[in-house]
MDAnalysis code that builds the backbone (N, CA, C; Angstrom):
import MDAnalysis as mda
import numpy as np

u = mda.Universe.empty(468, n_residues=156, atom_resindex=np.repeat(np.arange(156), 3), trajectory=True)
u.add_TopologyAttr("name", ["N", "CA", "C"] * 156)
u.add_TopologyAttr("resid", np.arange(1, 157))
u.add_TopologyAttr("resname", ["UNK", "UNK", "UNK", "UNK", "UNK", "UNK", "UNK", "UNK", "UNK", "UNK", "UNK", "UNK", "UNK", "UNK", "UNK", "UNK", "UNK", "UNK", "UNK", "UNK", "UNK", "UNK", "UNK", "UNK", "UNK", "UNK", "UNK", "UNK", "UNK", "UNK", "UNK", "UNK", "UNK", "UNK", "UNK", "UNK", "UNK", "UNK", "UNK", "UNK", "UNK", "UNK", "UNK", "UNK", "UNK", "UNK", "UNK", "UNK", "UNK", "UNK", "UNK", "UNK", "UNK", "UNK", "UNK", "UNK", "UNK", "UNK", "UNK", "UNK", "UNK", "UNK", "UNK", "UNK", "UNK", "UNK", "UNK", "UNK", "UNK", "UNK", "UNK", "UNK", "UNK", "UNK", "UNK", "UNK", "UNK", "UNK", "UNK", "UNK", "UNK", "UNK", "UNK", "UNK", "UNK", "UNK", "UNK", "UNK", "UNK", "UNK", "UNK", "UNK", "UNK", "UNK", "UNK", "UNK", "UNK", "UNK", "UNK", "UNK", "UNK", "UNK", "UNK", "UNK", "UNK", "UNK", "UNK", "UNK", "UNK", "UNK", "UNK", "UNK", "UNK", "UNK", "UNK", "UNK", "UNK", "UNK", "UNK", "UNK", "UNK", "UNK", "UNK", "UNK", "UNK", "UNK", "UNK", "UNK", "UNK", "UNK", "UNK", "UNK", "UNK", "UNK", "UNK", "UNK", "UNK", "UNK", "UNK", "UNK", "UNK", "UNK", "UNK", "UNK", "UNK", "UNK", "UNK", "UNK", "UNK", "UNK", "UNK", "UNK", "UNK", "UNK", "UNK", "UNK"])
u.atoms.positions = np.array([
    [-44.398, -62.054, 0.306],
    [-44.367, -60.592, 0.292],
    [-43.819, -60.013, -1.009],
    [-43.452, -60.875, -1.948],
    [-42.818, -60.384, -3.165],
    [-43.865, -60.065, -4.231],
    [-43.785, -58.879, -4.823],
    [-44.799, -58.461, -5.800],
    [-44.639, -59.154, -7.145],
    [-45.756, -59.318, -7.826],
    [-45.730, -59.898, -9.174],
    [-45.596, -58.794, -10.225],
    [-46.681, -58.132, -10.549],
    [-46.646, -57.129, -11.619],
    [-46.953, -55.716, -11.134],
    [-47.501, -55.576, -9.913],
    [-47.841, -54.265, -9.361],
    [-47.037, -53.997, -8.098],
    [-46.516, -52.803, -7.983],
    [-45.798, -52.370, -6.783],
    [-46.045, -50.881, -6.596],
    [-45.816, -50.416, -5.398],
    [-46.011, -49.007, -5.081],
    [-44.755, -48.454, -4.434],
    [-44.434, -47.248, -4.798],
    [-43.363, -46.515, -4.154],
    [-44.029, -45.414, -3.351],
    [-43.725, -45.360, -2.049],
    [-44.298, -44.332, -1.197],
    [-43.183, -43.458, -0.656],
    [-43.368, -42.171, -0.797],
    [-42.455, -41.196, -0.215],
    [-43.240, -40.500, 0.881],
    [-42.841, -40.742, 2.138],
    [-43.551, -40.179, 3.276],
    [-42.943, -38.837, 3.651],
    [-43.794, -37.943, 4.165],
    [-43.326, -36.615, 4.563],
    [-44.021, -36.192, 5.847],
    [-43.400, -35.233, 6.541],
    [-43.939, -34.686, 7.775],
    [-43.651, -33.194, 7.813],
    [-44.671, -32.427, 8.155],
    [-44.527, -30.990, 8.394],
    [-45.198, -30.697, 9.724],
    [-44.407, -30.536, 10.778],
    [-44.964, -30.371, 12.115],
    [-45.649, -31.654, 12.537],
    [-46.935, -31.568, 12.877],
    [-47.680, -32.763, 13.288],
    [-48.435, -33.397, 12.128],
    [-48.414, -32.745, 10.973],
    [-49.131, -33.251, 9.803],
    [-48.203, -34.167, 9.007],
    [-48.712, -35.350, 8.662],
    [-47.931, -36.285, 7.860],
    [-48.721, -36.657, 6.613],
    [-48.028, -37.163, 5.649],
    [-48.680, -37.610, 4.428],
    [-47.723, -38.474, 3.637],
    [-48.202, -38.943, 2.514],
    [-47.321, -39.724, 1.646],
    [-47.733, -39.525, 0.204],
    [-46.738, -39.565, -0.631],
    [-46.939, -39.541, -2.073],
    [-46.804, -40.995, -2.512],
    [-47.800, -41.496, -3.215],
    [-47.835, -42.907, -3.595],
    [-47.887, -43.021, -5.106],
    [-46.934, -43.773, -5.662],
    [-46.863, -43.961, -7.102],
    [-46.919, -45.447, -7.424],
    [-47.746, -45.813, -8.399],
    [-47.909, -47.215, -8.769],
    [-47.009, -47.556, -9.940],
    [-46.426, -48.739, -9.845],
    [-45.630, -49.284, -10.937],
    [-46.322, -50.539, -11.421],
    [-46.630, -50.589, -12.711],
    [-47.156, -51.798, -13.329],
    [-46.110, -52.263, -14.335],
    [-45.586, -53.428, -14.081],
    [-44.487, -53.945, -14.877],
    [-44.985, -55.038, -15.813],
    [-44.319, -55.177, -16.932],
    [-44.653, -56.230, -17.884],
    [-44.095, -57.577, -17.427],
    [-43.081, -57.557, -16.551],
    [-42.501, -58.803, -16.058],
    [-42.670, -58.869, -14.541],
    [-42.384, -60.010, -13.966],
    [-42.506, -60.187, -12.517],
    [-41.521, -59.276, -11.805],
    [-42.047, -58.387, -10.994],
    [-41.216, -57.404, -10.308],
    [-40.205, -58.080, -9.399],
    [-40.607, -59.144, -8.715],
    [-39.684, -59.768, -7.768],
    [-38.513, -60.475, -8.452],
    [-38.588, -60.632, -9.760],
    [-37.473, -61.250, -10.486],
    [-36.487, -60.210, -11.020],
    [-36.846, -58.931, -10.898],
    [-35.955, -57.864, -11.358],
    [-34.824, -57.661, -10.357],
    [-33.664, -57.272, -10.858],
    [-32.609, -56.850, -9.939],
    [-33.022, -55.507, -9.352],
    [-32.403, -55.114, -8.249],
    [-32.742, -53.812, -7.681],
    [-32.410, -52.682, -8.650],
    [-31.353, -52.841, -9.426],
    [-31.000, -51.829, -10.428],
    [-32.132, -51.707, -11.462],
    [-32.646, -52.840, -11.934],
    [-33.753, -52.828, -12.899],
    [-35.026, -52.251, -12.269],
    [-35.261, -52.596, -11.006],
    [-36.447, -52.093, -10.316],
    [-36.400, -50.572, -10.190],
    [-35.256, -50.013, -9.825],
    [-35.150, -48.560, -9.717],
    [-35.294, -47.890, -11.076],
    [-34.838, -48.551, -12.126],
    [-35.050, -48.014, -13.472],
    [-36.532, -47.991, -13.816],
    [-37.269, -49.035, -13.398],
    [-38.717, -49.079, -13.611],
    [-39.405, -47.952, -12.843],
    [-39.035, -47.772, -11.571],
    [-39.638, -46.699, -10.779],
    [-39.289, -45.334, -11.345],
    [-38.140, -45.215, -11.930],
    [-37.723, -43.954, -12.543],
    [-38.736, -43.492, -13.600],
    [-39.388, -44.447, -14.255],
    [-40.391, -44.117, -15.278],
    [-41.636, -43.453, -14.690],
    [-42.020, -43.821, -13.443],
    [-43.284, -43.345, -12.881],
    [-43.122, -42.244, -11.832],
    [-41.891, -41.988, -11.406],
    [-41.663, -40.982, -10.369],
    [-41.605, -39.598, -11.009],
    [-42.436, -38.657, -10.526],
    [-42.383, -37.287, -11.051],
    [-41.000, -36.667, -10.833],
    [-40.640, -35.734, -11.694],
    [-39.321, -35.106, -11.642],
    [-38.971, -34.568, -10.261],
    [-39.957, -34.003, -9.547],
    [-39.647, -33.387, -8.255],
    [-39.215, -34.408, -7.197],
    [-39.460, -35.712, -7.424],
    [-39.050, -36.749, -6.475],
    [-37.846, -37.555, -6.952],
    [-37.320, -37.247, -8.122],
    [-36.198, -38.008, -8.669],
    [-34.994, -38.014, -7.729],
    [-34.673, -36.865, -7.134],
    [-33.497, -36.799, -6.266],
    [-33.663, -37.696, -5.041],
    [-34.888, -37.800, -4.520],
    [-35.136, -38.676, -3.369],
    [-34.939, -40.131, -3.764],
    [-35.458, -40.504, -4.924],
    [-35.324, -41.878, -5.397],
    [-33.852, -42.262, -5.545],
    [-33.058, -41.378, -6.080],
    [-31.646, -41.708, -6.300],
    [-30.808, -41.602, -5.034],
    [-31.236, -40.775, -4.097],
    [-30.504, -40.636, -2.838],
    [-30.692, -41.869, -1.961],
    [-31.872, -42.474, -2.017],
    [-32.195, -43.608, -1.153],
    [-32.449, -44.855, -1.983],
    [-31.448, -45.289, -2.728],
    [-31.671, -46.430, -3.627],
    [-30.950, -47.700, -3.174],
    [-30.578, -47.768, -1.898],
    [-29.982, -48.995, -1.368],
    [-31.013, -49.702, -0.495],
    [-31.600, -50.789, -0.964],
    [-32.632, -51.483, -0.194],
    [-32.086, -51.969, 1.149],
    [-32.890, -51.841, 2.188],
    [-32.492, -52.252, 3.521],
    [-33.289, -53.470, 3.973],
    [-34.615, -53.419, 3.805],
    [-35.430, -54.527, 4.271],
    [-36.758, -54.561, 3.528],
    [-37.373, -55.722, 3.553],
    [-38.757, -55.866, 3.128],
    [-39.554, -56.051, 4.411],
    [-40.627, -55.275, 4.559],
    [-41.494, -55.354, 5.733],
    [-42.815, -55.975, 5.295],
    [-43.193, -57.034, 5.969],
    [-44.456, -57.723, 5.678],
    [-45.290, -57.736, 6.953],
    [-46.597, -57.506, 6.828],
    [-47.474, -57.557, 7.997],
    [-48.912, -57.771, 7.548],
    [-49.730, -58.147, 8.504],
    [-51.162, -58.282, 8.260],
    [-51.829, -57.010, 8.744],
    [-52.899, -56.596, 8.074],
    [-53.583, -55.353, 8.426],
    [-55.089, -55.577, 8.457],
    [-55.703, -55.055, 9.519],
    [-57.157, -55.033, 9.665],
    [-57.601, -53.574, 9.656],
    [-58.761, -53.301, 9.063],
    [-59.313, -51.942, 8.990],
    [-60.587, -51.873, 9.822],
    [-60.739, -50.767, 10.564],
    [-61.929, -50.553, 11.380],
    [-62.425, -49.126, 11.168],
    [-63.746, -48.964, 11.160],
    [-64.361, -47.646, 10.987],
    [-65.511, -47.529, 11.983],
    [-65.659, -46.341, 12.588],
    [-66.805, -46.135, 13.470],
    [-68.062, -45.983, 12.620],
    [-69.227, -46.020, 13.254],
    [-70.486, -45.994, 12.504],
    [-70.644, -44.730, 11.669],
    [-70.166, -43.596, 12.178],
    [-70.310, -42.348, 11.419],
    [-69.323, -42.266, 10.253],
    [-68.268, -43.097, 10.307],
    [-67.263, -43.066, 9.249],
    [-66.205, -41.992, 9.444],
    [-66.320, -41.194, 10.513],
    [-65.353, -40.110, 10.757],
    [-63.995, -40.638, 11.235],
    [-64.018, -41.747, 11.956],
    [-62.799, -42.294, 12.531],
    [-62.448, -43.609, 11.852],
    [-61.182, -43.745, 11.503],
    [-60.706, -44.994, 10.909],
    [-59.501, -45.467, 11.694],
    [-59.439, -46.764, 11.933],
    [-58.293, -47.360, 12.614],
    [-57.732, -48.473, 11.747],
    [-56.419, -48.622, 11.805],
    [-55.794, -49.796, 11.207],
    [-55.040, -50.520, 12.312],
    [-55.049, -51.833, 12.239],
    [-54.321, -52.680, 13.174],
    [-53.336, -53.496, 12.354],
    [-52.054, -53.268, 12.591],
    [-50.995, -54.010, 11.909],
    [-50.380, -54.993, 12.900],
    [-50.215, -56.244, 12.476],
    [-49.671, -57.269, 13.365],
    [-48.959, -58.338, 12.542],
    [-48.338, -59.266, 13.241],
    [-47.589, -60.355, 12.608],
    [-46.508, -59.778, 11.689],
    [-45.715, -58.869, 12.253],
    [-44.674, -58.191, 11.488],
    [-43.514, -59.143, 11.203],
    [-43.091, -59.155, 9.950],
    [-41.983, -59.987, 9.501],
    [-41.060, -59.132, 8.647],
    [-39.757, -59.298, 8.843],
    [-38.764, -58.487, 8.143],
    [-37.780, -59.403, 7.412],
    [-37.375, -58.963, 6.226],
    [-36.412, -59.701, 5.413],
    [-35.267, -58.750, 5.085],
    [-34.071, -59.116, 5.512],
    [-32.893, -58.276, 5.309],
    [-32.550, -58.217, 3.824],
    [-32.334, -57.003, 3.310],
    [-32.002, -56.820, 1.896],
    [-30.631, -56.170, 1.698],
    [-29.943, -55.846, 2.795],
    [-28.641, -55.173, 2.689],
    [-27.662, -56.064, 1.930],
    [-27.066, -55.494, 0.907],
    [-26.081, -56.215, 0.108],
    [-26.676, -57.132, -0.947],
    [-27.982, -57.200, -1.041],
    [-28.616, -58.076, -2.039],
    [-28.746, -57.348, -3.369],
    [-28.658, -58.104, -4.443],
    [-28.810, -57.538, -5.775],
    [-30.257, -57.567, -6.241],
    [-31.055, -58.470, -5.638],
    [-32.476, -58.559, -5.979],
    [-33.245, -58.973, -4.728],
    [-34.579, -58.909, -4.801],
    [-35.425, -59.202, -3.646],
    [-35.277, -60.644, -3.196],
    [-35.234, -60.812, -1.884],
    [-35.165, -62.152, -1.316],
    [-36.025, -62.190, -0.066],
    [-36.898, -63.174, -0.004],
    [-37.777, -63.337, 1.157],
    [-37.412, -64.624, 1.893],
    [-36.127, -64.789, 2.114],
    [-35.652, -65.930, 2.886],
    [-35.226, -65.437, 4.255],
    [-35.156, -66.331, 5.194],
    [-34.702, -66.037, 6.549],
    [-35.514, -64.920, 7.201],
    [-36.803, -65.144, 7.396],
    [-37.643, -64.116, 8.016],
    [-37.279, -63.883, 9.478],
    [-37.359, -62.638, 9.894],
    [-37.227, -62.255, 11.301],
    [-38.584, -61.714, 11.721],
    [-39.204, -62.373, 12.681],
    [-40.561, -61.990, 13.081],
    [-40.541, -61.183, 14.372],
    [-41.429, -60.224, 14.443],
    [-41.644, -59.423, 15.646],
    [-43.102, -59.653, 16.040],
    [-43.326, -60.756, 16.739],
    [-44.689, -61.222, 16.986],
    [-45.393, -60.503, 18.124],
    [-44.659, -59.869, 19.021],
    [-45.273, -59.273, 20.205],
    [-45.619, -57.808, 20.028],
    [-45.642, -57.325, 18.808],
    [-45.976, -55.930, 18.561],
    [-47.193, -55.845, 17.649],
    [-48.150, -55.059, 18.068],
    [-49.298, -54.718, 17.228],
    [-49.370, -53.200, 17.200],
    [-49.599, -52.641, 16.034],
    [-49.622, -51.189, 15.870],
    [-51.040, -50.779, 15.485],
    [-51.640, -49.917, 16.296],
    [-52.951, -49.355, 15.994],
    [-52.719, -47.913, 15.577],
    [-53.198, -47.572, 14.404],
    [-53.049, -46.206, 13.905],
    [-54.426, -45.624, 13.641],
    [-54.646, -44.424, 14.174],
    [-55.925, -43.749, 14.001],
    [-55.795, -42.686, 12.929],
    [-56.736, -42.694, 12.007],
    [-56.840, -41.633, 11.003],
    [-58.078, -40.842, 11.392],
    [-57.850, -39.679, 11.993],
    [-58.953, -38.937, 12.605],
    [-58.865, -37.460, 12.293],
    [-60.011, -36.775, 12.346],
    [-59.977, -35.318, 12.245],
    [-59.347, -34.730, 13.516],
    [-58.710, -33.586, 13.393],
    [-58.112, -32.911, 14.540],
    [-59.190, -32.695, 15.603],
    [-58.835, -32.976, 16.861],
    [-59.763, -32.769, 17.962],
    [-60.652, -33.958, 18.270],
    [-60.385, -35.108, 17.659],
    [-61.235, -36.285, 17.863],
    [-60.618, -37.295, 18.834],
    [-59.657, -36.844, 19.622],
    [-58.950, -37.763, 20.521],
    [-59.891, -38.494, 21.473],
    [-60.874, -37.783, 22.030],
    [-61.798, -38.406, 22.989],
    [-62.586, -39.533, 22.325],
    [-62.977, -39.338, 21.075],
    [-63.722, -40.385, 20.367],
    [-62.859, -41.626, 20.144],
    [-61.575, -41.406, 19.879],
    [-60.666, -42.543, 19.682],
    [-60.512, -43.300, 20.992],
    [-60.341, -42.577, 22.094],
    [-60.216, -43.233, 23.398],
    [-61.470, -44.060, 23.710],
    [-62.634, -43.516, 23.375],
    [-63.893, -44.238, 23.608],
    [-63.970, -45.474, 22.705],
    [-63.509, -45.334, 21.468],
    [-63.548, -46.436, 20.513],
    [-62.630, -47.581, 20.953],
    [-61.513, -47.250, 21.610],
    [-60.528, -48.255, 22.013],
    [-60.750, -48.802, 23.427],
    [-61.703, -48.214, 24.167],
    [-61.935, -48.639, 25.533],
    [-62.146, -50.153, 25.580],
    [-61.572, -50.892, 26.507],
    [-60.924, -50.507, 27.749],
    [-59.422, -50.261, 27.632],
    [-58.874, -50.284, 26.429],
    [-57.450, -49.999, 26.265],
    [-57.205, -48.505, 26.387],
    [-56.050, -48.151, 26.920],
    [-55.665, -46.751, 27.016],
    [-54.606, -46.493, 25.949],
    [-54.958, -45.734, 24.925],
    [-53.969, -45.517, 23.857],
    [-52.796, -44.677, 24.330],
    [-51.651, -45.006, 23.820],
    [-50.435, -44.256, 24.076],
    [-50.062, -43.604, 22.758],
    [-50.153, -42.295, 22.707],
    [-49.854, -41.579, 21.476],
    [-48.335, -41.549, 21.322],
    [-47.879, -42.128, 20.230],
    [-46.451, -42.254, 20.028],
    [-46.180, -42.516, 18.553],
    [-45.011, -42.165, 18.123],
    [-44.592, -42.538, 16.777],
    [-44.160, -43.992, 16.790],
    [-44.444, -44.679, 15.715],
    [-44.033, -46.074, 15.605],
    [-43.719, -46.361, 14.141],
    [-42.492, -46.699, 13.878],
    [-42.077, -47.017, 12.521],
    [-41.787, -48.508, 12.419],
    [-42.593, -49.206, 11.625],
    [-42.334, -50.629, 11.418],
    [-40.949, -50.809, 10.790],
    [-40.589, -49.910, 9.901],
    [-39.280, -49.956, 9.251],
    [-38.155, -49.898, 10.290],
    [-38.230, -48.947, 11.232],
    [-37.183, -48.836, 12.244],
    [-37.157, -50.034, 13.180],
    [-38.328, -50.583, 13.519],
    [-38.353, -51.800, 14.330],
    [-37.614, -52.922, 13.595],
    [-37.838, -53.016, 12.278],
    [-37.142, -54.028, 11.491],
    [-35.642, -53.792, 11.454],
    [-35.236, -52.539, 11.288],
    [-33.798, -52.220, 11.280],
    [-33.146, -52.645, 12.595],
    [-33.827, -52.383, 13.714],
    [-33.297, -52.805, 15.020],
    [-33.188, -54.322, 15.101],
    [-34.276, -54.997, 14.709],
    [-34.315, -56.455, 14.792],
    [-33.239, -57.097, 13.909],
    [-32.992, -56.518, 12.750],
    [-32.004, -57.073, 11.819],
    [-30.573, -56.641, 12.138],
    [-30.416, -55.773, 13.142],
    [-29.070, -55.380, 13.563],
    [-28.500, -54.198, 12.801],
    [-29.339, -53.428, 12.120],
    [-28.845, -52.282, 11.366],
    [-28.786, -51.002, 12.193],
    [-29.295, -51.038, 13.428],
    [-29.280, -49.860, 14.298],
    [-28.614, -50.160, 15.623],
    [-27.530, -50.873, 15.600],
    [-26.846, -51.244, 16.830],
    [-26.401, -49.991, 17.569],
    [-26.600, -50.027, 18.873],
    [-26.162, -48.922, 19.717],
    [-27.166, -47.787, 19.800],
    [-28.263, -47.862, 19.050],
    [-29.294, -46.814, 19.115],
    [-30.420, -47.338, 19.971],
    [-30.789, -46.580, 21.026],
    [-31.816, -46.996, 21.997],
    [-33.104, -47.027, 21.383],
])
């Protein structure tokens, strides 16, 4: 799960029911996974627009690396897209000075299906997933990892 020369920083946002993310690419001259976290944040500082600088500096303590497999599905019309994430693996980064992918914690019994659909297309998604009955819910792989690694003790 450790990047070589390309990495992405994503800043996710939500306004009501609408969500999105700002995605910035980092292309490094050296192996990214060999950089210390301090060096990595300095690299990201080069590509992050000024309006996101405060977010980058506010949240600069790495917690975990999340690794998973992803499958993509599209209906024939192309209007509906689904992703299936599975084989989730988490690597604790709390207190580390650089990236480490040792001591994996796996969450094998969870698969996440996410639909990217136009508003009002719920019936089409249900038909696409039949015979499964989708349960509309928020699901954060990051939070599942925090729970599994013991960073959210006492939170249901």
